[in-house]
C-alpha distance (Angstrom), angle and dihedral (degrees) to the residues before:
residue distance angle dihedral
M1 . . .
F2 3.82 . .
G3 3.80 127.6 .
K4 3.80 121.8 -125.1
S5 3.80 92.9 -99.1
C6 3.79 93.5 51.3
R7 3.82 90.9 47.8
A8 3.80 90.0 51.1
I9 3.80 92.8 52.3
L10 3.81 91.9 44.9
G11 3.80 88.3 49.3
L12 3.80 89.0 53.5
A13 3.80 89.4 49.6
V14 3.84 90.2 52.2
C15 3.81 90.9 49.5
L16 3.80 91.0 50.2
G17 3.80 90.2 50.6
I18 3.78 92.0 -115.8
V19 3.81 94.7 122.5
S20 3.78 134.3 16.1
C21 3.79 125.3 -138.5
S22 3.81 90.5 -153.4
E23 3.82 95.8 66.1
A24 3.79 115.6 85.8
P25 3.82 105.9 -148.4
D26 3.80 93.7 -130.9
S27 3.79 98.9 42.0
P28 3.83 116.0 118.4
D29 3.80 91.7 -117.4
A30 3.81 92.5 51.7
L31 3.80 92.5 48.2
Q32 3.82 92.8 46.1
D33 3.78 96.2 54.9
Q34 3.81 97.1 35.0
A35 3.80 89.8 103.2
N36 3.81 90.4 49.7
R37 3.76 98.7 54.3
P38 3.77 131.3 75.0
A39 3.80 122.4 -112.5
Y40 3.78 127.3 -145.7
L41 3.76 136.9 -145.6
I42 3.81 106.6 -152.7
A43 3.77 115.6 -168.8
E44 3.77 133.6 -175.2
V45 3.80 105.3 -164.0
E46 3.78 127.7 -173.9
V47 3.79 106.4 -169.5
T48 3.79 111.0 -140.8
N49 3.81 98.1 176.1
P50 3.82 109.9 38.2
D51 3.80 92.5 178.5
E52 3.83 93.9 60.8
Y53 3.83 103.4 28.8
P54 3.84 95.5 77.8
A55 3.82 88.3 68.1
Y56 3.81 88.1 64.3
M57 3.82 92.7 49.6
E58 3.80 91.1 50.0
A59 3.79 93.1 48.5
A60 3.82 96.6 42.0
A61 3.81 100.0 49.5
P62 3.84 98.4 67.0
L63 3.81 91.4 40.5
I64 3.81 91.2 52.5
A65 3.82 89.2 51.0
E66 3.81 91.1 48.1
Y67 3.83 89.0 59.5
G68 3.79 92.6 48.2
G69 3.80 95.7 -98.7
R70 3.77 125.9 142.2
Y71 3.75 131.1 -172.0
I72 3.81 114.7 -110.5
V73 3.83 94.5 172.1
R74 3.77 123.3 13.6
A75 3.78 112.3 179.1
G76 3.82 112.0 -70.1
E77 3.75 124.0 126.5
N78 3.79 120.8 -32.5
E79 3.75 134.4 -178.9
V80 3.80 125.9 -149.3
P81 3.80 108.8 -163.4
E82 3.83 91.9 177.6
G83 3.77 134.5 24.1
R84 3.77 130.3 17.4
P85 3.80 119.9 -27.8
I86 3.76 118.9 -99.6
E87 3.79 111.0 -100.1
G88 3.80 103.9 -125.8
R89 3.79 122.0 -41.6
L90 3.79 130.6 2.4
V91 3.81 118.1 -142.1
V92 3.81 126.5 -177.0
I93 3.81 119.3 -175.4
E94 3.79 122.5 -174.4
F95 3.82 120.9 -147.9
P96 3.81 126.0 -171.6
D97 3.83 91.8 -111.1
H98 3.78 143.3 -19.7
A99 3.81 93.8 -91.1
R100 3.81 91.5 56.2
L101 3.81 91.4 46.8
L102 3.80 90.4 53.1
E103 3.82 90.9 46.4
F104 3.81 87.8 56.4
W105 3.82 94.8 43.1
N106 3.80 94.2 48.5
S107 3.80 98.1 37.1
A108 3.78 119.8 122.5
E109 3.81 88.4 -126.6
Y110 3.80 92.7 57.6
Q111 3.79 93.5 42.6
A112 3.82 87.3 55.0
I113 3.83 93.6 56.4
K114 3.82 98.2 33.8
P115 3.84 92.8 91.3
L116 3.82 87.9 62.9
R117 3.81 85.4 66.9
T118 3.79 101.4 34.7
D119 3.80 93.6 46.8
N120 3.81 93.2 48.4
A121 3.80 105.4 34.2
N122 3.78 144.8 31.3
S123 3.78 108.9 -123.0
R124 3.77 143.1 -174.7
I125 3.80 112.0 -160.5
I126 3.80 125.0 -166.9
L127 3.81 124.1 -174.7
A128 3.82 109.8 -158.3
D129 3.79 135.4 174.8
G130 3.78 117.1 -127.4
I131 3.78 130.6 -141.9
A132 3.81 118.7 -81.5
P133 3.82 112.2 -107.9
């Protein structure tokens, strides 16, 4: 079902406590607390045009905040003790819940700036539910 790279990133998310392997997505308990748990946008971004990509970062940051998101990891150094290396930068953004994350992702405002990323970087984006507090 998942490729090796996706499993590695999901494994990282489990280790960080972002997702739990014990929760079946359709179980009554998982559905009940879905609104009470944070959701995460996990991105692996290989910048291909470093002159233009900063425009995306500048435009995305206030929009992410507007939808209740906050950066947990924003590039910086990373270490991969197992599996394939991360291609480029790792970004993890926490949103209050899955609905808010999807509001951000599908918003007209984000769709307007998304080409600043897709035209200037190769990305892998994962949307993952966190564990209820």
